[in-house]
C-alpha beads as a LAMMPS data file, in Angstrom:
LAMMPS data file: protein, C-alpha beads

245 atoms
244 bonds

1 atom types
1 bond types

-500.0 500.0 xlo xhi
-500.0 500.0 ylo yhi
-500.0 500.0 zlo zhi

Masses

1 110.0

Atoms # bond

1 1 1 0.000 0.000 0.000
2 1 1 1.387 3.367 -1.005
3 1 1 1.983 5.858 1.835
4 1 1 1.443 9.605 1.806
5 1 1 3.522 11.552 -0.706
6 1 1 6.933 12.724 0.484
7 1 1 6.594 10.342 3.432
8 1 1 4.424 12.815 5.439
9 1 1 2.200 11.272 8.113
10 1 1 -1.504 12.293 8.316
11 1 1 -2.214 15.130 10.872
12 1 1 -5.866 15.830 10.236
13 1 1 -7.108 14.716 13.710
14 1 1 -4.572 16.981 15.428
15 1 1 -5.520 19.929 13.208
16 1 1 -9.167 19.347 14.024
17 1 1 -8.451 19.316 17.784
18 1 1 -6.474 22.540 17.427
19 1 1 -9.369 24.231 15.644
20 1 1 -11.757 23.121 18.364
21 1 1 -9.481 24.512 21.067
22 1 1 -9.050 27.772 19.189
23 1 1 -12.806 28.187 18.731
24 1 1 -13.355 27.445 22.413
25 1 1 -10.719 29.967 23.462
26 1 1 -12.068 32.631 21.102
27 1 1 -15.565 32.016 22.434
28 1 1 -14.320 32.440 25.997
29 1 1 -12.508 35.670 25.078
30 1 1 -15.613 36.972 23.343
31 1 1 -17.698 36.247 26.439
32 1 1 -15.162 38.009 28.669
33 1 1 -15.140 41.009 26.332
34 1 1 -18.922 41.218 26.414
35 1 1 -18.857 41.033 30.204
36 1 1 -16.261 43.803 30.322
37 1 1 -18.327 46.009 28.009
38 1 1 -21.428 45.374 30.139
39 1 1 -19.464 46.306 33.264
40 1 1 -18.233 49.502 31.594
41 1 1 -21.771 50.402 30.551
42 1 1 -22.997 49.846 34.094
43 1 1 -20.169 51.921 35.525
44 1 1 -20.952 54.758 33.123
45 1 1 -24.625 54.441 34.003
46 1 1 -23.761 54.619 37.690
47 1 1 -21.601 57.710 37.204
48 1 1 -24.351 59.404 35.188
49 1 1 -26.852 58.465 37.900
50 1 1 -24.738 59.973 40.663
51 1 1 -24.428 63.232 38.724
52 1 1 -28.194 63.331 38.111
53 1 1 -28.995 62.725 41.782
54 1 1 -26.624 65.402 43.038
55 1 1 -28.260 67.994 40.766
56 1 1 -31.506 67.790 42.733
57 1 1 -31.893 70.317 45.556
58 1 1 -35.243 69.236 47.030
59 1 1 -35.409 66.156 49.250
60 1 1 -38.575 64.621 47.703
61 1 1 -37.019 64.937 44.248
62 1 1 -33.783 63.348 45.436
63 1 1 -35.573 60.369 47.005
64 1 1 -37.683 59.728 43.921
65 1 1 -34.656 60.085 41.648
66 1 1 -32.780 57.493 43.726
67 1 1 -35.589 54.981 43.210
68 1 1 -35.958 55.482 39.466
69 1 1 -32.197 55.480 38.948
70 1 1 -31.812 52.165 40.775
71 1 1 -34.605 50.706 38.641
72 1 1 -32.848 51.820 35.465
73 1 1 -29.470 50.431 36.538
74 1 1 -30.740 46.888 37.159
75 1 1 -33.742 46.878 34.839
76 1 1 -36.316 46.512 37.625
77 1 1 -40.035 46.909 36.992
78 1 1 -40.827 48.202 40.504
79 1 1 -38.875 50.238 43.021
80 1 1 -39.396 51.908 46.390
81 1 1 -37.513 53.760 49.081
82 1 1 -38.648 53.450 52.669
83 1 1 -37.558 56.198 55.066
84 1 1 -37.123 55.060 58.664
85 1 1 -39.037 56.688 61.498
86 1 1 -36.958 58.271 64.303
87 1 1 -37.476 55.084 66.350
88 1 1 -35.591 53.175 63.654
89 1 1 -37.875 50.145 63.775
90 1 1 -40.487 51.054 61.151
91 1 1 -40.997 53.104 58.009
92 1 1 -42.573 56.565 58.173
93 1 1 -42.427 57.292 54.447
94 1 1 -42.596 55.067 51.358
95 1 1 -41.721 56.441 47.908
96 1 1 -42.691 54.152 45.032
97 1 1 -42.091 54.040 41.277
98 1 1 -43.065 51.702 38.472
99 1 1 -46.736 51.204 39.349
100 1 1 -49.164 51.774 36.499
101 1 1 -52.168 54.045 36.941
102 1 1 -54.373 50.955 37.144
103 1 1 -52.177 49.384 39.825
104 1 1 -52.175 52.596 41.856
105 1 1 -55.945 52.849 41.559
106 1 1 -56.334 49.248 42.721
107 1 1 -54.271 50.064 45.836
108 1 1 -56.207 53.260 46.654
109 1 1 -57.033 53.309 50.344
110 1 1 -54.332 50.767 51.202
111 1 1 -51.846 52.014 53.774
112 1 1 -48.202 52.015 52.705
113 1 1 -45.895 49.334 54.163
114 1 1 -44.475 50.176 57.566
115 1 1 -41.708 47.598 57.556
116 1 1 -43.189 44.258 58.463
117 1 1 -42.550 41.000 56.657
118 1 1 -39.647 40.800 54.213
119 1 1 -39.273 44.597 54.172
120 1 1 -38.720 44.506 57.906
121 1 1 -35.905 42.003 57.400
122 1 1 -33.766 44.761 55.944
123 1 1 -34.721 47.205 58.702
124 1 1 -33.558 44.893 61.482
125 1 1 -30.680 43.335 59.518
126 1 1 -29.331 46.087 57.219
127 1 1 -27.204 43.856 55.021
128 1 1 -27.916 43.607 51.272
129 1 1 -30.871 41.288 50.701
130 1 1 -31.637 39.218 47.597
131 1 1 -34.810 37.136 47.597
132 1 1 -35.715 34.865 44.695
133 1 1 -39.196 34.040 46.006
134 1 1 -40.778 36.560 48.384
135 1 1 -43.703 34.293 49.246
136 1 1 -41.331 31.514 50.341
137 1 1 -39.173 33.763 52.542
138 1 1 -39.510 32.963 56.287
139 1 1 -40.341 36.600 57.077
140 1 1 -43.029 36.944 54.410
141 1 1 -46.488 38.013 55.604
142 1 1 -48.057 38.279 52.165
143 1 1 -49.300 41.270 50.186
144 1 1 -52.447 43.352 50.663
145 1 1 -55.398 42.741 48.312
146 1 1 -54.995 43.968 44.708
147 1 1 -51.214 44.280 45.092
148 1 1 -49.352 43.610 41.815
149 1 1 -47.374 40.388 41.675
150 1 1 -43.843 40.665 43.016
151 1 1 -41.811 37.510 43.297
152 1 1 -38.231 38.751 43.577
153 1 1 -36.611 41.395 45.760
154 1 1 -33.308 43.214 45.981
155 1 1 -32.915 45.416 49.033
156 1 1 -30.071 47.675 50.178
157 1 1 -29.884 50.005 53.177
158 1 1 -29.023 53.698 52.728
159 1 1 -26.867 55.295 55.418
160 1 1 -26.446 59.000 56.091
161 1 1 -23.545 60.045 58.325
162 1 1 -23.163 56.511 59.646
163 1 1 -26.828 56.000 60.534
164 1 1 -29.433 54.036 58.572
165 1 1 -31.689 56.548 56.830
166 1 1 -33.870 54.138 54.897
167 1 1 -33.984 51.133 52.600
168 1 1 -34.035 50.852 48.831
169 1 1 -36.210 48.048 47.453
170 1 1 -36.344 46.711 43.885
171 1 1 -38.587 43.983 42.511
172 1 1 -39.010 42.036 39.254
173 1 1 -36.345 42.427 36.593
174 1 1 -37.804 43.390 33.228
175 1 1 -36.096 40.432 31.525
176 1 1 -37.621 37.933 33.947
177 1 1 -34.249 36.908 35.392
178 1 1 -33.350 36.826 39.074
179 1 1 -31.355 39.652 40.628
180 1 1 -27.695 38.660 40.665
181 1 1 -24.456 39.657 42.379
182 1 1 -23.734 42.332 39.752
183 1 1 -27.146 43.926 40.397
184 1 1 -26.431 43.900 44.110
185 1 1 -23.005 45.510 43.665
186 1 1 -24.259 48.378 41.507
187 1 1 -27.165 49.127 43.868
188 1 1 -24.810 49.104 46.865
189 1 1 -22.630 51.659 45.062
190 1 1 -25.693 53.772 44.249
191 1 1 -26.848 53.619 47.871
192 1 1 -23.485 55.047 48.968
193 1 1 -23.853 57.988 46.587
194 1 1 -27.498 58.382 47.618
195 1 1 -26.537 58.802 51.270
196 1 1 -24.176 61.647 50.357
197 1 1 -26.810 63.310 48.149
198 1 1 -29.430 63.122 50.907
199 1 1 -27.060 64.662 53.441
200 1 1 -26.121 67.460 51.031
201 1 1 -29.781 68.316 50.414
202 1 1 -30.585 68.300 54.127
203 1 1 -27.619 70.600 54.758
204 1 1 -28.757 72.902 51.946
205 1 1 -32.266 73.044 53.439
206 1 1 -30.911 73.901 56.887
207 1 1 -28.772 76.688 55.448
208 1 1 -31.702 78.030 53.432
209 1 1 -34.048 77.968 56.429
210 1 1 -31.446 79.726 58.571
211 1 1 -30.936 82.403 55.919
212 1 1 -34.668 82.974 55.547
213 1 1 -35.127 83.253 59.309
214 1 1 -32.270 85.782 59.540
215 1 1 -33.712 87.854 56.695
216 1 1 -37.128 87.929 58.382
217 1 1 -35.467 89.374 61.475
218 1 1 -34.252 92.236 59.298
219 1 1 -37.749 93.260 58.235
220 1 1 -38.453 96.825 59.416
221 1 1 -40.943 97.670 62.140
222 1 1 -43.527 99.925 60.530
223 1 1 -45.070 102.928 62.335
224 1 1 -48.674 102.966 63.492
225 1 1 -50.657 104.109 60.434
226 1 1 -54.181 103.622 61.798
227 1 1 -56.775 103.576 60.422
228 1 1 -54.614 102.113 57.631
229 1 1 -52.882 98.748 57.857
230 1 1 -49.344 98.125 56.657
231 1 1 -47.033 95.137 56.869
232 1 1 -43.526 94.240 55.757
233 1 1 -43.588 91.022 53.772
234 1 1 -40.652 88.650 53.343
235 1 1 -40.314 87.167 49.872
236 1 1 -37.605 84.508 49.219
237 1 1 -35.163 85.471 46.488
238 1 1 -36.162 82.361 44.531
239 1 1 -39.724 83.671 44.099
240 1 1 -40.261 86.090 41.220
241 1 1 -41.521 89.543 42.043
242 1 1 -45.189 90.234 41.302
243 1 1 -44.636 93.983 41.048
244 1 1 -42.932 94.108 37.691
245 1 1 -44.846 95.082 34.553

Bonds

1 1 1 2
2 1 2 3
3 1 3 4
4 1 4 5
5 1 5 6
6 1 6 7
7 1 7 8
8 1 8 9
9 1 9 10
10 1 10 11
11 1 11 12
12 1 12 13
13 1 13 14
14 1 14 15
15 1 15 16
16 1 16 17
17 1 17 18
18 1 18 19
19 1 19 20
20 1 20 21
21 1 21 22
22 1 22 23
23 1 23 24
24 1 24 25
25 1 25 26
26 1 26 27
27 1 27 28
28 1 28 29
29 1 29 30
30 1 30 31
31 1 31 32
32 1 32 33
33 1 33 34
34 1 34 35
35 1 35 36
36 1 36 37
37 1 37 38
38 1 38 39
39 1 39 40
40 1 40 41
41 1 41 42
42 1 42 43
43 1 43 44
44 1 44 45
45 1 45 46
46 1 46 47
47 1 47 48
48 1 48 49
49 1 49 50
50 1 50 51
51 1 51 52
52 1 52 53
53 1 53 54
54 1 54 55
55 1 55 56
56 1 56 57
57 1 57 58
58 1 58 59
59 1 59 60
60 1 60 61
61 1 61 62
62 1 62 63
63 1 63 64
64 1 64 65
65 1 65 66
66 1 66 67
67 1 67 68
68 1 68 69
69 1 69 70
70 1 70 71
71 1 71 72
72 1 72 73
73 1 73 74
74 1 74 75
75 1 75 76
76 1 76 77
77 1 77 78
78 1 78 79
79 1 79 80
80 1 80 81
81 1 81 82
82 1 82 83
83 1 83 84
84 1 84 85
85 1 85 86
86 1 86 87
87 1 87 88
88 1 88 89
89 1 89 90
90 1 90 91
91 1 91 92
92 1 92 93
93 1 93 94
94 1 94 95
95 1 95 96
96 1 96 97
97 1 97 98
98 1 98 99
99 1 99 100
100 1 100 101
101 1 101 102
102 1 102 103
103 1 103 104
104 1 104 105
105 1 105 106
106 1 106 107
107 1 107 108
108 1 108 109
109 1 109 110
110 1 110 111
111 1 111 112
112 1 112 113
113 1 113 114
114 1 114 115
115 1 115 116
116 1 116 117
117 1 117 118
118 1 118 119
119 1 119 120
120 1 120 121
121 1 121 122
122 1 122 123
123 1 123 124
124 1 124 125
125 1 125 126
126 1 126 127
127 1 127 128
128 1 128 129
129 1 129 130
130 1 130 131
131 1 131 132
132 1 132 133
133 1 133 134
134 1 134 135
135 1 135 136
136 1 136 137
137 1 137 138
138 1 138 139
139 1 139 140
140 1 140 141
141 1 141 142
142 1 142 143
143 1 143 144
144 1 144 145
145 1 145 146
146 1 146 147
147 1 147 148
148 1 148 149
149 1 149 150
150 1 150 151
151 1 151 152
152 1 152 153
153 1 153 154
154 1 154 155
155 1 155 156
156 1 156 157
157 1 157 158
158 1 158 159
159 1 159 160
160 1 160 161
161 1 161 162
162 1 162 163
163 1 163 164
164 1 164 165
165 1 165 166
166 1 166 167
167 1 167 168
168 1 168 169
169 1 169 170
170 1 170 171
171 1 171 172
172 1 172 173
173 1 173 174
174 1 174 175
175 1 175 176
176 1 176 177
177 1 177 178
178 1 178 179
179 1 179 180
180 1 180 181
181 1 181 182
182 1 182 183
183 1 183 184
184 1 184 185
185 1 185 186
186 1 186 187
187 1 187 188
188 1 188 189
189 1 189 190
190 1 190 191
191 1 191 192
192 1 192 193
193 1 193 194
194 1 194 195
195 1 195 196
196 1 196 197
197 1 197 198
198 1 198 199
199 1 199 200
200 1 200 201
201 1 201 202
202 1 202 203
203 1 203 204
204 1 204 205
205 1 205 206
206 1 206 207
207 1 207 208
208 1 208 209
209 1 209 210
210 1 210 211
211 1 211 212
212 1 212 213
213 1 213 214
214 1 214 215
215 1 215 216
216 1 216 217
217 1 217 218
218 1 218 219
219 1 219 220
220 1 220 221
221 1 221 222
222 1 222 223
223 1 223 224
224 1 224 225
225 1 225 226
226 1 226 227
227 1 227 228
228 1 228 229
229 1 229 230
230 1 230 231
231 1 231 232
232 1 232 233
233 1 233 234
234 1 234 235
235 1 235 236
236 1 236 237
237 1 237 238
238 1 238 239
239 1 239 240
240 1 240 241
241 1 241 242
242 1 242 243
243 1 243 244
244 1 244 245
């Protein structure tokens, strides 16, 4: 039987194995590159979110912006921020986002959550919380009637000057997947920036209130003009004058 020309031995199986290994390695590199690009997009989104939050100068606007920003970063359908009462063991305020008009109407007359059940878990144990099935969680107490379905939960505490200010809650990823470690990491980072933004706004409000009180003290005492009535009125600089033509 004649052998291969020039005495060369067949190497086709080895070439085939090499191609398989190369394709596998290229596939792995492609996956790593996609993960890196996703991480860069999330980082850019986080930086943009921090800038947007710090532009707000009213506390209600800041709190709502924190919720909607967190929803955008992880693709959550629902979000909420619960502000702790001074006692620290329940919620005194609950800011929500993501509910449709129909869902809000269905919940009309229902009191907002005060921190029982799974939400209370984060109040008493302020470590990041990921729940894949709320109904199966040991702390679950169920939802009120007409509440939209929520099966998953990602919760992170927000601290201001070293004290827990409130808790950020997210539920139901838009793509139907469970919240993962990357979601948790980006929300933790956002919560850190949120705490700074909240403190800055509270400081701004204290300074503004102090300035307004000082300016009121400077209002002149008018003479007795009876039978006429006169009064000095304080108008904040931010309010436009009504006297101009």
